[in-house]
N, C-alpha and C positions, 0 to 999 in steps of 0.2 A: 226483654223486660222480665225480670224475676217476678213470678206470680205471687201475689199477696196471699198469705194463708189465713184461715179462720182460727182464731184462738178463743178459748173459754177463759173466764175469769176465776173459775174454781180451780185451785192449785194446791198441791201437797208438797212443800219444800223438802220434808224428810224423805218422802218416797223418791223424788227426783234426785236427791243427793245420793241415795243408795244405788239407783240405776246408773247414774253417771260414774260412780265408783266402779261398778261392775263392768260397764261397757263404755269406757272413755272415748273410743274411736268410732263406735257405731258402724263398723265396717262389715262384720259377719254376724249372722243371727242363726246359729245352729240350734239343735234341740236343747242342749244344756242351757243356752241363752234364754230360750222361751221359758224353761222351768224356773230359772233364776228370776225372770220378770214376774212370773206367777207368784213366786214366794214374796217378792217385793210388794206386789199389789195387795197381797193378803194383809198387809199392815193397815190398809184402809178399813173403815168400819162397815161400809155398805157397798153393794154392787154399783149403785149409782155414782158414788164417790170414786170407785175404782175406774169406772168408765170415763169419768171426767179427767182423771189423771192420765189414763191411757190416751185419751184424745189429745191432750196437750203434748204428750211425747210424740205422737204421730205427726202433729203439726210442726214440731221442732225438727223432726227428721226430714219432712218435706221441704222446709225452709232452707236447710243446708244441703238439699239435693241427694239425700240417701233414700231413694225410692223403693228398692227391694225390702229394706228393713222396715220402712214405713208401711209397706203393704202387709207384712207379717203382723205387725202390731195392730193394724186396722182390723184384721180378722178378730183379734182378741177384744178390741174395743166394741165391735159389733156383738159378739157373744155376750159380753157383760151387760150391754144395753138391752138386748133382747131378754136376758135372764130376769132382769128387774122391770121389764116392760117400760123402759125409760124412752119415751117417744122422741124427745129432743136429742138424746144420745144416739138413737137409731138414725135419725135424719142427719146428724153430724158425721156419723160413721159412713153413711152412704155418700155424703158430699166428699169426704176425704178419699173414698174409693174412686170417685169420678176424677178428682184432682190428680191422683197417682196415675190413673189410666191415661189422662191427657198428657202428662209429662213423658210417659213411656210410649206415646205415639198411637195408642189404641183409641182412636177418635169415636168409632161407632159405639163401643161399650162404655166409653167415658160419657158420651152424650146421654145414653140410656140411664146411667147412674145419676147424672145431674138432674134429669127430668123427674126421676123418682124422688130425689131429695126435695126438689121444688114442690112436688105434689104433697109430700108429707109435711113440709113446713107450712104450706097454706092450710092444711087440715088442723094443725095445732096452733095456727096464728103466730108463728115464729117469723117476724118481719125481717130480722137480721139474717136468719138462715135463708129466707126467700131471696133477699137481695144478693146474698153470696152465691146461691145456686144460679141465679140469672147472670151474675158476673162471669162465672166459669163456663156457662153455656156460650157466652160471647167469645171466650177463649177458643172453644172448639171450632166455632164457625170461622174465627180469624185464621186458625191453623189450616182450615180447608179452603181458604181463599175467598170465602163468601163475605165480602165487605158489607153488604147491605144488612144482612141478618146480624152480623157481629156488631155493627153500629147501633142497631135497634136495642140489642140486649145490654150493651155497655151504657147506653143513654138511660135505659130503665133503671139499671143498678145504681148509677150515679144519682138519679133523682131520689131513689129510696134511701140511700145512705145519707144524702143531704137532709132528708126529712128526719132521719134518726140522729142527726148531728154527729155523725161519725166521719170526721175529717180524714182519718187514715184510709178507710176503705173508699170514700168518695175520691180521694187522690188516686187510688189504684184504678178505679174505673176511668177517670179522666186521662191518666197516662196511657191507658190502652186505646182510648179514642185517638190520642196522638199517634200511637203506633199504626192505627188503621190509615190515617192520613199519610204517614211516612211510607209504610211498606206496601200497601195495596192501592191507595189513591194517589200517591206521589205528589201530594200537596205539602211541601216541606215547610212553607211559611205557617200554615195553620197547625201543622204538627208541632213546631217550635212553641207556638202559643200555648198549646195544651200541656207540653212538658214543663214550661215555666210555671203554669198554674198549679200543676201537680206538685212541683218542688215546694211551693209556698205551703201547700196543705200538709205535705209530709213533714216539713220543718215544724209547722204548728203542732202536729200530732207527735213530734219527737220520735219519728220512725226512721232510724238511721238506714235500714235496708231500703226503704222507699226512696230516701234521699240519694242513695247510691245508684239506684235504678234510674232516677231522673237525670242525674249527672251523666250516666252512660248514654242515655238517649239524646241528651242535649249535645254531648260530644259527637255522636253520629250525625246530628244535623249540621254541626260545624264542618264535619267531613264532607257532606254533600255540597256545602257552600265553599269548599276548597280552602277553608281556614284551618290549616293543619295544626298550627300551634295551639289554638283554642280547643280543637278536637282532642289533642293529646292531653292537655291540661285537665279537661273535664273527665275524660276516660280514666286517667290515672287516679284522680280523686275518688271516683266511684270504685275503682279497683281496690284501693286501699281500704275503703269501707267494707267491701265484700270479704276481703281477706281477714279483717278483724272480726267479722261476724261469722266466719267459716261458711260463707254462702258460695258453695261450689258452682251453682248454676249461674249466678250473676258474675262471678269471677271468670268463668269460661267465656261468657259472652263478651266481657270487656277485653279479654285476651284476643278473641277473634277480631274485634274492631281494631285494636292496636296492631295486630298482625297485618291487616289489610292496609293500614296507613304506612307501615314500614315497607311493605311490598311496593306500594306506589312510590316510596322514596328510594327504592332499589337497595334497601338495607336487608338483603336476603337472609343472612344468618340470624338477624334479630327477628325478622318476620317468621322464620322457620321455628325459632324457639317458642314464640307465642302460639303458633299454630299447633305444635306438638303438645304443649301444655294443655291447651283447650281440648284437643282430641282425647287425651288421657282422662281429663276430668269428665268429658261427655260420656265416654265409655264406662267410667267408674260409677256414674250416677244413672246410667241408662237413659240419657236424654238424646233422642233421635234428632232433635232440632240442632243441638250443639255438635253432634257427630256429623251431620250433613254439612253444616257451614264450615267446620274445621277441615273436613275432608276436601271440600271444594277449594279452600285456601291452600292446603298442602299441595293439591294437584297443580294449582296455578304457579306456586313457588318453584316446584320441580320442573314444570314446563318451561318457565322463563330461564331457569339455570341449566337447561338442556339435559336434565336427567329424565328422559322420556319414559323409561320403564317405571320408575316410582310415580311419575305424573299420571300414567295410565292406571296404575293400581289404585291410587287415591281417587282418581276420577270415577272408577268403577264403584268404589266404596261410597262416593258421594251420590251416584245414581241410585244405588241400593237403598241408602237412607232416605233419599228423596221419594223413591217409589213407595217405601214403607209408610211415609206420611201422607202422600197424595192418592194412594190406592190406584195406581195406573195399571196394575197387573191384569185387572179385569178387561181393560181395553185391549191389551196385547193378546189375551186369550181369545177374545172375540174375533180379532183379525186373523189369528192362526186358524181358528175354526173355519172361517171363510175360505182360506187357502186349501184346507183339507177337503172341504166340500167340492171345490173346483177340481181338485185332483181326482176325487172319486167319480165325479161326473164324466171326466175324460176317459177314465178307465172303463166305465160301464158302456159308453158309446163305442169305444174301440172293440170291446169284446163282442157286442151285438153285431157290429159290422163284419167282424171276422167269422162269426157263426153263420151269418147269411151267405157269405162267400163260399164257405165250406159246403153248405147245402146245395147251392147252385152247381158247384163243381161235381158233387156226388150225383146230382140229377143228370148232368151232362154225360158222365161216365156210364151211367145205367142206360141212357138212351143209345149211345154208341154200341154198347154190348147187345142191346135188343136188335139193332139193325144187322149186326154180324150173325147173330143166331138165326134171324129170319131168313137171310140169304142162304146160309148153310143148310137150313131145313128144307128149302125148296130143291136144292141140289140133291140132297140125300133122299128123303122120303116124305110123302104127304103126311104119313102118320107121325113121323118125327116132328113135322111142322105143327100138327095139331097139338102134340104133347108140349112142344116148345111154346106155342101160343098160350096154352093153358098155364104153363109154368110162369110165363112172363106176366100173365094176368095176375097171378097170385103175388108175384114179386112187386108188381106195380101197386097193388092194393096195400102191401106192407109198406112200400115207400111212401104212399100217400098218408098212411097213418103216422109214420115217423115224421113226415113233413108237417102234418097237422100238430103233432106234439111240439115240434120245434117252433112252429109259428106261435103257439100259445106261450111258450117260454119267452119268445122275443117280445110279444105284447106285454107280458109281465115285466120284462126288463125295461121296456119303454115307460111303463107306469112308474117304476122306481126312479128312472131318470127324471121324469116330470116332477116327482115329489122332491128329489134332491135339488133340482133347479129352483123350485119354489123356496126351499130352505136357504139356498145360496143367495137368492135375490133378497130375501128378508134380512139375511145377515149383512149384505152390502148396504141395504137401506139403513140399517142401524148404524153401520160405519159412517154413512153420509151424515147422520145426526151428530155423531162424534166430531166429524171434520168441520161441520158448520158451527159447532160449539166453540172451536178454537179460532175460527175466522172472525174478523171484526164485524160487528153488526153494521149494516148499511146506514142505520139511523145515527151511529156514532160518526160516520163519515159526513153525513148530512149536517150534523151539529157543528163539526169542525169546519167543513167546507160546504156551505149551503148550496152553492151552484156546482153540483158534481153528480156523477152517476157511476155505478159499477155494473157491467154486464158480465155475468158469471154463468157459463154454460158447460158443465162437465160432460164429457163424452160418454162415460160409463158409470153413471150415478155418483161415484166419488171421483175426485179430480186430482191430477198432478199439478195443476195450476193453483196458486193461492195468492191472495192479496193481503196487504199489511198496512195498518193505519195506527199511528201512535202519536199522541200529543204530550210533550213534556212542558216544563214551565215556559220555555221560550222557543220551542222548535216543534214543527209538525213533520213527521216522517210518513212517506207514502211509497209503497212498493208494489210492483206486479212481477210475480215470479213464475217461471215455467220449469217444473222439475222433470227429470228423466222419466219417461213412461206416462201412462195414464191408468185409470181404473185403480184396483187395489194396490199394485206396486207403486203407481204414482202417488196415491194417497199416503203410503208409508213415507215417501220422500218429502211430500208437502208438510207432514206433521213434524218431521225432523228439521226441515228447512225453516218452518215457522218458529220453532223453539229456539234454534240457533240464531235466527235473525233478532228475536227478542233479546237474547243475551248480548249480541253484538251491539245493538243500539244502546244498551245500558252502559257499554264501555266507552262509547265515543259519539260525538255529534258530527264528525267528519264522514261524509258518505263514502269516500275512498277507503278510509280506515275501517269503516263498518264492513265493507265488502271483503277487505283483507282478513278481518277477524272471522267473518262468516265462512270464508274459504277454509280457514284453519279448522273451524268448528265442524264443518261438514266432513272434511278429510279425517278428522279425529274420530267422529262418530261412526263412520263407515270403514275405519281402519284402512284408509287408502295411503299406504306407504310402500315404497320400493316396488318389488315385483308383485305385490298383492293388490296393487291399485286396480280399480274398476272405473268404468266411464260414468257411473252414476253421479249425478250432481244437478245443477240448475243454471238457467239463464235468468237474469233479473235486471230490472230498471228501478233505481232507488233515488228518491227526491227528498230533500229537506228544505223547509221554508219556514219563515216566521209566521205565527198565527195571524190571520188577516185582521183580527180585532185587537192585536197587541199594540199598546201605545209605545213601547220601547222598541219592539222588533227583535229584541234579544240579540244573539250572536249573528243572526241572519237579518240584518236591518233593512228597513225601507229607505229608499233614496228618491230625491226629487227627479221628476221627468222634465223634458224640455217644454211641456205644456203647463208646467207649474203644479202638476198633481204629484202622486206618489207612485213609485214603482216597487213591486214585490221582488225580492232577490231570491232566486232558486239555485240550490246546489244540486248537481246531478252526477251520478256515477252509474255506469251500466256494464253488465257482463253479457254481451251479445244481444242486448235489447236496448233500442234507442229511445229518445224522448222527442215527440213531435209537438211543434208549437204553431198555432194559427193566430196571427195578430188580428186585432179587430179591423175588419174591412179588407184584409189581405186576400190575395187570390192564389197564394201558394203556401206550402208548408215549410217551416224551418225545422231542420233536423239536427239534434245533438247526437252524434254517433257514439255508440258504446265501444268499450274495449273488446277486441275479438278474443276474449278469454272467458271460459266458463267458471262457475263456482264448483269446486270439488273435481272429481274425476282425475284426469292426468295432469292437473295443474301443479305448479311448484308449491312447496310448503309456504314460502314467503312471497307468494304472488302479490304484486301491487296493482292498483287500479288508479285511473285518472279521475280527478274531480273537476267538473266544469261548472261555471257560474253564468247565470243569465238573468236579466231583469225583465219583468213582465208588467204591463200596465192594465188598468181596469178595462175589462171587455176582452182581454186576450184569453185564449183557451189552450190547454195542453193535454196530451194523451200519452199514457203508457199502457203496454199491452203485451200479450203473448203472441205467438205466430199462428195460433189456431184459426183466426178469422180469415187472414189473407190466404192461407193454404187450403181452404175448403174447396172441394170440387163441386161443380154444379152448373146451372145455366142450361141453355138449349144445347150447347155443344159439349157439356160435361167437362169443362176446363177448370183450372185452378182460378180462384178469384183474383189473386195477385196483389202485391203491395201497391202498385200504381192505381188499380181500381179502388182499393181501400182508401187511398189518399183522396181520390176524386169524391168518394161518398162523404168523407168528413168535411171537405170544402163545401159541398152542396148543401149541408145541413147546418151551417153556421148561423142561419137566421132562426133556428129553433132553440127552445130552452134545453137545458141539459137532460131533463126528464123525457122530453120529446125526442131528443137524440137517441137515448137508450132504447125507447120503444121502436124508433125507426130502424136502428141497427139490428135489433133482435128480429123484427119482422122481415128485414131484407135478407138476412142470412138463412132464415127458415124458408123463404121463397126461393132463394138461390139453390140451396141443396135439394129442395123438393123431396123426392123419394130416395135420394142417395144417402148413404151412411155418413154420419159426422165423423171426420177423420181424427180429430184431436180435440182436447179441451180448449175452450174459448174464454179469454179474459180481456176486457177492455175497461180502463178507468179514465174518465174524462173530468176535467176541472176547469171552470171558468173563473177568472179573477174578478 
C-alpha cells in the first residue's frame, strides 16, 4: 500500500516550475542543488510562504518514492519554519521526517518523530495534522507486526478524517485496516470489504494514486482466492496508474505481486523480469520493504530454476532486509552472549581444578623428600638430623603459606564462577521469554480446540521441543516437533524450525508437501549440502483438520458416520513421530505410524513424505508428542518409563477431562523421576473431538 502523503493547500506555481526545470529527475541532491533551491525559494515573500512551498516539494518527493532527496529538503523546511516560528510548519516538517524514517525502515526514530508531531498538533489544535500523525503511527506498528495497536490507530485516524469530511485520507486509513486483515490477521474476506470501500472513497476524492493502491490490493486478494485472471487485471490497472504518476513505491509493489503470479504459472523469465525491476526500484528509493519482498521473490525464482548460487545470494539479502525491519539482531546478540558466558564458565572451572591438582602433587613431592632426608639424617649424624628437622620445619611453614595463598585464589575463582553462573542463568531465562514469545499461546489453542491441552516441560529452561498451532480460513494445523539437542542449542533449532514451519504452511495445505518444504527450508538455513551436511534437524508430527465449528469444513470436510452423526477428517504426516488415537470407549490405542525419516540432517534435498487420512467421531481423542516422556528414567528400579507404559497411562485417564489429563500426566512424571535428572525436553498435545 503506497502511503498517502500530507499536502498543504498553499502553493507557488512559479517556484515549482523553476524547481522542476532545474531538477526534472529529482535523482541527485548535491550542494549545488541545495544552493539552487535556496535561490528559488528566495522568490517567495516570507519565510512562512517558503516553508509551505518546501513542504509541498517534500510531499511530492515522498509520493514518488525519492526519500533521500525528500530528507534533504525536509531539513530546509524545518529551518524555514523555525526561523519564522511557524508552529504548523514545524509540526508538518516533523511529520514528514517521521514518514521518511518509516519508509527507510528506521521504525524507532520514526515513531519518536510522529509522537512529537502529534503532541505539537494537539497544542496548536491542528485536527488534520493530529489525524495524520495518528495514521502514520499506525503504519509503524503495522510494520512491526503489532496488529492490535495498528488497528487502534488506524480506526482513530479514520474517525477523525470522517469528522473532517476528508474522504481522501479517510480512504487511506480504511485501506490500511484492510491491509491489517490481509497481512497480519489473514481474514481475506474482511480485507476485501475494506479495499472496496476505500476504492469508492478514493474515486469520490479523485485521488488516482489511491485508486491505484486499492486496485493493487484487490488484485492481491483475488490472488489469495486463486482467481489469477482477475488478480492480473486489477494489478495491471494499478500498475498503469502508478507509472503515469511516477509512483515508484506503488509500481515496485505491483511488480512484486505480478512476479509472484508468473512464478506460480511457471513463467520464470517473466517473473524474473518483474522481480529485478522491483528490486532496482526498491534500492533506488531506499525502501527496505520492497527490497525484502523482491529479494525473497528472486531467491525463489533462482531456487526453482536450479541456480542455487544466485538463490542463496538473494536469500541472504532477503534475510538482511528482513532483520533490518524486525530488529532481530538484538535477540541474536543475547544468545551469543549466553554461549560466551558458558564457555568462560567451563574455562574457569577447568583452570581451578588443574591448580588444585598441581598443589596436591607438589605437597606429595615435598612429603617424600622429607622422608628421605629424615632417614638419611639418622644414618649420618644426630646433629645433621636436628639441622634437617629445623630446615624442614621452615620449608613446611613456607609451603603452608603458599598453600594458604593458593587456597584464597581458589576461593576467589569460585566466587567469580558463581557470579558468571548467575549471569548465564539470567541470560538463559531471558532467552526463555523470547522462545515463549514465538510459541503459540495455549489460550489460542483453547479457543480453536476447546477440549485440548499442551504439556510443555523444557529440560534446561529453554527447549529443543516446540509446538505449532495455526488456523487459516478452512484449516487448522497442529504440530509437535522435537529438534536436535536441548537447552540453548536446541532452542536455536526450535526457533529456526518454527519460522520455517510457518513459511511452509503458507505455501501448502497438504501435510506431506509441508514437511517436504520444511525439510528444504531447514537444510537451506543450516547449509546442509554435500560433504558439509550435519545431523541437525528435527522429528515432527503434523496434523491438519477442518475447524470444528466450520459449517463447510473447507478442503478437509466432515463426513457422516454410521450412527448418523458427523466425523472429523484428519490428515497426518510424520517424520519419526506418530499419531495416537483413542476411540471413545476403546481399550486400545490406534497408531498412525510416521515415515522413518527426519527433517533436515542427512536427508535428501527432495525428500518426500506420506500423508495419511483418518476420520474421528465425537468423543474420540488423539495425541502427538516428543519422545521425552516415554524415555524418562525413574521409578523404584530407575528404569525407563517406556512407550508401553505411556500408552497404559493414556488409556487409564480417558474418563478425565483434557485439563485433568494434563494435570495427571505432569504429576505422574514428576513422581516417576523423583530425584533423578530430567533427561530430555517433554512435549505432549492432546485433543478430544
